C-alpha positions as CSV (number, residue, x, y, z in Angstrom):
1,M,4.2,-4.2,22.7
2,T,4.8,-7.9,24.4
3,N,2.8,-10.7,22.6
4,A,0.7,-13.0,24.8
5,V,1.3,-15.6,22.0
6,S,4.6,-16.1,20.0
7,R,4.0,-15.3,16.2
8,A,6.5,-17.3,13.7
9,D,7.8,-13.7,12.8
10,G,8.2,-12.0,15.7
11,R,5.8,-9.5,14.9
12,A,4.0,-7.8,17.5
13,H,0.2,-9.2,17.3
14,D,-1.2,-5.9,15.7
15,E,1.8,-5.4,13.5
16,L,1.9,-5.9,9.6
17,R,4.5,-7.7,7.6
18,V,6.9,-5.5,5.6
19,I,4.8,-3.8,3.0
20,E,6.8,-3.4,0.0
21,I,4.9,-2.1,-3.3
22,E,7.0,-1.8,-6.7
23,R,4.9,1.2,-8.6
24,G,4.9,0.5,-12.9
25,W,6.6,-2.8,-12.4
26,S,5.3,-3.6,-15.8
27,A,6.5,-1.9,-19.4
28,Q,3.1,-2.7,-21.3
29,A,0.1,-2.2,-19.1
30,E,-1.5,1.2,-18.3
31,G,-1.1,0.9,-14.6
32,S,0.5,-1.7,-12.7
33,A,2.3,-2.6,-9.1
34,L,4.1,-5.7,-7.5
35,I,3.2,-5.5,-4.4
36,S,4.5,-8.1,-1.0
37,F,2.9,-8.8,2.2
38,G,6.4,-9.9,3.8
39,R,6.6,-13.8,1.4
40,T,3.3,-13.0,-0.5
41,K,4.0,-11.1,-3.6
42,V,1.4,-10.4,-5.9
43,L,1.4,-8.7,-9.5
44,C,-1.7,-6.4,-10.3
45,T,-1.5,-5.1,-13.8
46,A,-4.3,-2.5,-15.2
47,S,-5.4,-2.5,-18.7
48,F,-7.7,0.3,-20.0
49,T,-10.0,0.5,-22.9
50,N,-11.7,3.5,-24.0
51,G,-15.5,1.9,-24.3
52,V,-17.7,-0.6,-22.1
53,P,-19.6,-3.5,-22.2
54,R,-22.7,-3.7,-24.6
55,W,-24.9,-3.5,-21.7
56,M,-22.9,-0.1,-20.2
57,T,-23.0,1.4,-23.5
58,G,-24.7,5.1,-23.9
59,K,-25.3,5.1,-20.0
60,G,-22.4,7.9,-19.4
61,K,-20.6,5.6,-17.1
62,G,-17.0,3.1,-16.7
63,W,-16.5,0.5,-15.6
64,V,-13.9,-1.0,-13.4
65,T,-13.7,-4.8,-13.0
66,A,-10.4,-7.2,-11.9
67,E,-9.7,-11.0,-12.0
68,Y,-7.6,-13.2,-10.1
69,G,-5.7,-15.9,-10.4
70,M,-2.5,-17.9,-8.8
71,I,0.2,-19.3,-11.4
72,P,0.9,-22.8,-11.0
73,R,4.3,-22.3,-8.2
74,S,2.8,-19.3,-6.4
75,T,2.4,-22.6,-3.6
76,N,4.2,-25.5,-2.0
77,D,3.4,-27.7,-4.1
78,R,2.4,-26.8,-8.0
79,M,-1.3,-26.9,-8.8
80,D,-2.9,-27.0,-12.7
81,R,-3.7,-23.8,-14.5
82,E,-7.4,-23.4,-14.6
83,S,-7.0,-22.6,-18.3
84,V,-5.9,-26.4,-18.6
85,K,-8.7,-28.0,-16.5
86,G,-11.3,-26.0,-18.1
87,K,-13.4,-24.6,-15.3
88,I,-12.3,-21.6,-13.3
89,G,-12.5,-22.2,-9.5
90,G,-15.1,-21.2,-7.1
91,R,-12.5,-19.5,-4.7
92,T,-11.2,-17.5,-8.2
93,H,-14.4,-16.2,-8.5
94,E,-15.3,-15.1,-5.0
95,I,-11.8,-13.3,-4.9
96,S,-12.6,-12.2,-8.6
97,R,-15.5,-10.1,-7.4
98,L,-13.9,-9.3,-4.6
99,I,-11.2,-7.3,-5.8
100,G,-13.8,-5.7,-8.4
101,R,-16.4,-4.4,-5.8
102,S,-13.5,-3.2,-3.5
103,L,-12.5,-1.4,-6.6
104,R,-15.5,-0.2,-7.7
105,A,-16.2,1.2,-4.2
106,V,-13.7,4.0,-4.4
107,V,-15.0,4.9,-7.8
108,D,-17.1,7.5,-9.2
109,M,-17.9,6.2,-12.1
110,R,-19.7,8.6,-14.1
111,S,-16.5,10.7,-13.7
112,L,-14.4,7.8,-15.0
113,G,-16.3,8.4,-18.4
114,E,-17.3,5.6,-21.1
115,N,-14.2,3.7,-20.2
116,T,-13.8,0.3,-19.0
117,I,-10.6,-0.3,-16.7
118,I,-9.5,-4.5,-16.0
119,I,-7.6,-5.8,-13.1
120,D,-5.6,-8.2,-13.3
121,C,-4.2,-9.7,-10.2
122,D,-1.9,-12.7,-10.0
123,V,0.1,-14.4,-7.0
124,L,3.4,-15.1,-8.0
125,Q,4.1,-16.0,-4.6
126,A,1.0,-17.5,-1.3
127,D,2.1,-16.7,2.1
128,G,-1.1,-16.0,3.5
129,G,-3.4,-12.6,2.8
130,T,-3.2,-13.3,-1.3
131,R,-6.8,-11.2,-2.0
132,T,-6.1,-8.8,0.3
133,A,-2.6,-8.1,-1.0
134,A,-3.9,-8.5,-4.0
135,I,-7.2,-5.1,-3.6
136,T,-4.2,-3.1,-1.7
137,G,-2.1,-3.3,-4.6
138,A,-5.0,-2.8,-7.6
139,F,-5.4,0.2,-6.1
140,I,-2.5,1.6,-7.4
141,A,-2.6,-0.1,-11.1
142,L,-6.2,1.1,-10.4
143,A,-4.9,4.7,-10.0
144,D,-1.9,4.9,-12.6
145,A,-4.5,3.7,-15.5
146,I,-6.6,6.6,-14.9
147,E,-4.1,9.0,-14.7
148,W,-3.0,7.3,-18.1
149,G,-6.5,7.9,-19.4
150,R,-7.0,11.2,-18.1
151,D,-3.1,11.8,-20.2
152,H,-4.5,10.5,-23.5
153,N,-7.8,12.2,-23.0
154,F,-10.3,9.5,-22.7
155,I,-11.0,10.8,-19.2
156,A,-11.9,14.7,-19.0
157,K,-9.1,16.4,-17.3
158,K,-10.9,18.2,-14.5
159,S,-12.1,14.5,-13.5
160,T,-11.8,13.0,-10.0
161,P,-12.6,9.2,-10.7
162,L,-11.2,7.9,-7.7
163,I,-13.2,9.0,-4.5
164,D,-11.0,7.4,-2.0
165,T,-8.4,4.7,-1.2
166,V,-9.5,1.0,-0.5
167,S,-6.8,-1.3,0.8
168,A,-7.0,-4.7,3.0
169,V,-6.0,-7.0,5.5
170,S,-6.4,-10.2,7.2
171,V,-7.3,-10.4,11.1
172,G,-7.9,-13.8,13.1
173,I,-7.7,-15.7,16.6
174,I,-5.1,-17.7,17.4
175,D,-4.5,-19.6,20.5
176,G,-7.5,-16.7,21.6
177,V,-5.4,-13.5,20.8
178,P,-6.6,-11.2,17.8
179,M,-3.8,-10.6,15.1
180,L,-2.8,-8.8,12.1
181,D,-2.0,-9.4,8.9
182,L,-1.8,-13.5,8.9
183,A,1.2,-15.3,7.2
184,Y,0.0,-18.5,5.9
185,V,1.2,-21.0,9.1
186,E,-1.0,-18.7,11.3
187,D,-4.0,-19.0,8.8
188,V,-4.1,-22.0,8.8
189,R,-4.3,-22.9,12.7
190,A,-6.6,-19.4,13.3
191,E,-9.9,-20.6,15.1
192,T,-11.3,-17.0,13.4
193,D,-10.4,-15.5,10.3
194,M,-11.4,-12.9,8.8
195,N,-10.7,-10.3,5.7
196,V,-11.6,-6.6,5.6
197,V,-11.8,-4.0,2.9
198,V,-11.4,-0.6,4.6
199,T,-11.5,2.6,2.0
200,G,-9.2,5.6,3.6
201,R,-11.8,7.2,5.6
202,G,-12.6,4.6,7.5
203,L,-15.6,3.0,6.1
204,F,-16.2,-1.0,5.4
205,V,-16.3,-2.2,2.2
206,E,-16.8,-5.4,2.9
207,V,-16.1,-8.1,6.3
208,Q,-15.5,-11.9,6.2
209,G,-15.1,-13.8,9.2
210,T,-15.6,-17.2,10.1
211,A,-15.0,-19.0,13.0
212,E,-12.7,-22.0,11.8
213,G,-12.7,-23.3,15.6
214,A,-14.8,-22.0,18.7
215,P,-17.3,-18.8,17.7
216,F,-16.6,-15.8,18.6
217,D,-18.2,-13.0,21.0
218,R,-18.9,-9.7,20.0
219,H,-15.9,-8.6,22.1
220,E,-13.7,-10.5,19.6
221,L,-15.0,-9.3,16.4
222,N,-15.0,-5.8,18.0
223,A,-11.0,-6.1,19.0
224,L,-10.8,-7.6,15.2
225,L,-12.4,-5.0,13.3
226,D,-9.9,-2.4,15.1
227,L,-6.8,-4.1,14.5
228,A,-8.1,-3.7,11.1
229,V,-8.8,-0.6,10.2
230,N,-5.6,0.2,12.1
231,G,-3.3,-2.1,9.5
232,C,-6.3,-0.4,6.8
233,A,-4.8,3.1,7.8
234,Q,-1.3,1.6,7.5
235,L,-1.7,0.4,4.3
236,A,-3.1,3.5,3.2
237,T,-0.4,5.9,3.9
238,H,1.4,3.5,2.4
239,Q,-0.3,3.8,-0.5
240,T,-0.5,7.6,-1.4
241,S,3.4,7.7,-0.2
242,V,4.0,5.3,-3.2
243,L,1.8,7.6,-5.4
244,A,3.1,10.7,-4.4
245,P,4.5,12.7,-7.4
246,N,8.4,12.8,-7.2
247,E,9.7,15.2,-5.4
248,Q,11.4,17.5,-8.1
249,P,15.2,18.4,-7.6
250,A,15.5,22.6,-6.5
251,D,17.4,24.8,-8.9
């Protein structure tokens, strides 16, 4: 497909960046994945704990939550660690909550049992789309942590806590053209910027959209959502492939 507007990396307007997912990157965590959306790289680790927060004790349900952060040189200029500043920024809180909501949308908490899974998403390198990469990679870490819990008898063998996949992608309008999976150089000049979270069945978990320049109309909104749904369908295929059991050689 021919682009009406040239992209910095030569992609088509409806093309994802190169997606790479390294499952099981951390030897210590119960689940982990190093995910790359082009030059954006996020390490997602899942920690499994038997038990739930006090306010959930005795309800027969589990809990999934997430924390997000950026290391000091994930961007062009060094940023101070928020722990040194003494407070967590609003953006960090917002993205942490978004990741948690996205994951909980595809988890049956009763099947999880009274167990807690905390996902840590640490941005190692930022080039746009860090929250969408974090959500997509966090799902892989979550799936492996759940499997760890099943293997260690914290989760019933026959239970199925995961009811779907979930992934996320950014879309935006640049020079009047809807585009998929914005890199930083595109994100900063987008007239409209949107992050979309979608389940494997094509259901929306969250849509975050803002007109940075001129307001967008319903036709442009539909075009952006179509791009996002198609992009997330491709991401779901990546996730399913990464999580598929390794094929055993024939005897």
